[in-house]
C-alpha positions, -999 to 999 in steps of 0.1 A, spaced: -382 -256 -34 -370 -229 -58 -393 -220 -87 -390 -199 -118 -358 -179 -126 -332 -178 -99 -312 -145 -93 -277 -146 -81 -252 -118 -72 -237 -100 -102 -270 -97 -121 -267 -132 -134 -300 -151 -139 -301 -189 -139 -332 -199 -158 -354 -226 -142 -355 -247 -174 -353 -285 -172 -347 -309 -201 -365 -341 -194 -353 -372 -213 -372 -405 -212 -385 -429 -238 -414 -439 -216 -441 -413 -224 -462 -420 -193 -432 -415 -170 -421 -384 -189 -456 -368 -188 -461 -375 -151 -427 -360 -141 -432 -331 -165 -466 -323 -149 -451 -323 -114 -422 -300 -125 -445 -276 -144 -468 -274 -113 -437 -264 -93 -431 -235 -117 -404 -249 -140 -404 -247 -177 -399 -283 -190 -387 -294 -224 -394 -331 -232 -375 -354 -255 -376 -392 -260 -340 -402 -265 -304 -391 -259 -297 -379 -295 -327 -355 -293 -316 -344 -259 -280 -337 -270 -294 -316 -299 -317 -296 -276 -288 -291 -251 -265 -278 -278 -291 -255 -292 -303 -240 -259 -286 -253 -227 -310 -259 -198 -304 -254 -161 -307 -291 -155 -311 -324 -173 -331 -353 -160 -324 -384 -180 -332 -421 -182 -303 -445 -189 -318 -471 -213 -330 -453 -244 -329 -458 -282 -304 -440 -305 -283 -426 -276 -284 -439 -241 -282 -419 -209 -245 -427 -203 -235 -414 -237 -256 -383 -232 -240 -378 -198 -205 -381 -213 -213 -356 -241 -227 -331 -216 -198 -334 -193 -173 -328 -221 -191 -297 -234 -176 -262 -227 -206 -253 -205 -217 -285 -188 -249 -285 -167 -259 -308 -138 -275 -341 -148 -298 -362 -126 -301 -399 -138 -335 -414 -132 -336 -451 -142 -353 -483 -132 -334 -507 -154 -298 -499 -144 -274 -522 -126 -250 -511 -99 -224 -508 -127 -247 -483 -144 -249 -463 -112 -211 -463 -108 -206 -453 -144 -232 -425 -142 -215 -410 -111 -181 -414 -126 -191 -393 -157 -204 -366 -134 -240 -373 -126 -252 -351 -98 -276 -377 -85 -291 -411 -93 -328 -418 -86 -345 -452 -91 -378 -454 -110 -406 -455 -104 -406 -423 -83 -431 -429 -56 -424 -398 -36 -418 -368 -58 -403 -350 -28 -372 -371 -34 -370 -357 -69 -377 -322 -56 -349 -325 -31 -324 -337 -58 -334 -308 -81 -330 -283 -53 -295 -295 -46 -285 -294 -83 -298 -259 -89 -283 -247 -56 -249 -260 -69 -256 -241 -102 -262 -209 -82 -231 -213 -62 -209 -221 -92 -223 -190 -110 -219 -169 -79 -183 -180 -76 -177 -172 -112 -191 -137 -108 -171 -132 -77 -139 -144 -95 -145 -121 -124 -152 -92 -101 -120 -100 -81 -100 -102 -113 -114 -69 -125 -107 -53 -91 -71 -67 -92 -66 -53 -127 -80 -19 -116 -58 -20 -85 -27 -28 -105 -34 1 -128 -41 24 -99 -8 13 -82 10 18 -115 -4 53 -118 3 60 -81 39 48 -85 43 72 -115 28 100 -95 51 92 -65 81 91 -88 72 125 -103 67 138 -68 101 124 -58 118 143 -87 101 175 -76 110 170 -40 146 164 -49 147 198 -64 138 213 -30 169 198 -14 203 214 -17 215 206 -52 251 204 -43 275 206 -15 282 241 -1 318 253 6 325 287 22 362 291 30 372 262 54 335 252 60 319 225 39 284 212 40 273 178 25 242 155 30 224 124 19 187 115 20 173 79 20 135 79 19 115 49 33 90 55 5 93 74 -28 88 107 -9 106 117 22 94 133 54 129 144 62 142 177 50 174 198 54 189 230 40 221 250 42 226 285 28 251 314 29 239 347 44 262 374 31 299 368 38 298 361 75 269 337 82 259 302 73 224 291 81 213 255 82 187 231 97 175 195 96 138 186 100 118 154 105 81 156 97 58 132 115 44 103 95 55 92 60 46 96 24 28 123 4 13 142 33 47 145 51 65 154 19 40 182 13 50 197 47 87 196 35 76 218 6 60 242 32 93 242 51 112 252 20 86 280 14 91 292 50 129 292 47 127 312 14 105 338 32 131 340 60 160 343 35 141 371 15 132 391 46 168 388 59 182 400 26 158 430 25 167 438 61 204 438 52 197 460 22 179 485 45 209 485 68 191 471 98 213 467 129 203 430 133 192 418 100 194 381 108 167 366 131 179 342 158 173 305 154 146 306 181 129 334 162 129 313 131 115 282 149 87 304 164 79 316 128 78 281 115 55 271 144 30 299 137 29 292 100 25 255 103 -3 258 128 -20 285 106 -18 260 76 -41 237 96 -22 206 87 -23 178 113 15 174 113 43 183 136 80 187 128 111 182 149 139 206 139 174 217 147 180 252 135 214 269 135 234 299 124 272 299 122 291 331 125 322 326 104 341 356 119 339 343 155 335 306 146 305 306 169 274 284 165 240 297 176 212 272 176 177 263 188 160 229 192 124 218 184 122 183 198 148 170 174 163 135 181 191 126 180 209 158 188 237 169 165 271 154 173 301 176 176 333 157 167 366 175 176 402 165 182 392 162 219 364 136 212 328 134 202 297 146 221 261 155 216 251 192 217 227 201 245 193 217 243 156 209 241 123 224 229 88 216 217 83 203 181 68 229 158 32 226 147 17 214 181 12 244 204 7 281 197 23 288 231 55 270 223 87 290 232 121 283 218 155 289 234 188 301 218 220 282 226 255 291 217 288 271 215 323 283 206 336 259 180 372 248 178 396 254 148 387 220 134 355 201 138 328 180 122 291 186 131 269 156 123 231 161 120 208 130 116 171 123 116 158 97 139 156 72 110 194 66 116 186 52 150 163 26 134 191 10 115 217 10 144 219 -26 158 214 -18 194 186 -21 219 168 9 233 173 46 227 202 50 252 222 22 236 215 34 201 226 70 208 258 56 225 266 35 195 259 64 171 286 84 190 310 54 187 304 51 150 310 88 144 342 86 165 354 57 145 349 74 111 372 97 93 345 124 101 337 132 65 302 128 50 312 97 31 331 82 60 302 86 84 278 70 58 302 41 56 304 36 93 266 37 95 264 12 67 241 33 46 250 15 14 234 -17 28 201 0 38 174 -15 17 138 -9 27 144 17 54 118 15 82 119 53 84 133 82 64 170 88 69 188 121 66 224 128 74 241 162 71 276 171 80 294 205 84 331 201 83 356 228 91 393 223 83 419 243 101 
């Protein structure tokens, strides 16, 4: 049997105080003696009215009451206690009650009903144990509920702040992307980005190098969210370094001021590994020579490969290579293709494949070719064929870039 104050989680203490109510002094004294020997503090009163006053002044942990008493009987006391804002368990202990009294007592919330005289006080001890255990569980549940509500409020506030941070990060990341389409003579670049979260792990860029060259790439960082978006900021930093060094080389009059796409991928690979970030990036890096209408490019594990759409049909460009940020020993190869007078080059991240309604990679890539072939081969037309307007919660980041050359 529990004795003295009872500790429950949440630093709540249930005092072991029992209010004993009985107009029979001998019974009251014998029961009180037993309870006090068991370690409980006992307050004794002789009728229901006195018990109710004591309960309202200083609620006990438990009430043990007789039924037949002057001024206010046990049933009236039981009803008053049950209707209070902070009810406590009540054990009815009576020898004069009928079965109707037992039913009424239980209907009004009595925790137990014992018949006097109590011959074996272990019966009373067991009833008290059950009642106080119930008090402990109720208080424990209340503490847990309050803690859960507090945790939920804190979590909601944290999520609100996180959403605000993500939105701010999204606005900053948007400034890293090309701010507008790029037109250079008959060549026109355009793009769209659909992040799966606030921040995107996809990145792309296109830029003019002097009068003769157009440089561009598309990249897909492993993973999602903030960490992947951070790597896109690094990619932007790397590309600015390449652009600055190329411009300085041109000013110096170097014979070959522009590095090859494979050289640039090697540089990205070294820098990303040196940063010590556990991320890798698939990329397609290219340079277009406007004078010869020739495309030089290199591949770092990017999927799907860019699609070249011409008057003759549509096809994937060839090539392969290791993603950047995995191996120091990675080597990248330069490829070259002579472009026709009119064409559209379509570059996508692998998030596009996730929303194509086909099974397996081979079928998805085949359907992507068909959708590009069925489009008007403009950025907007390709987006419409891919049903980008209907994409809601994208399972992966989606990036689409087009390079269109008119005759």
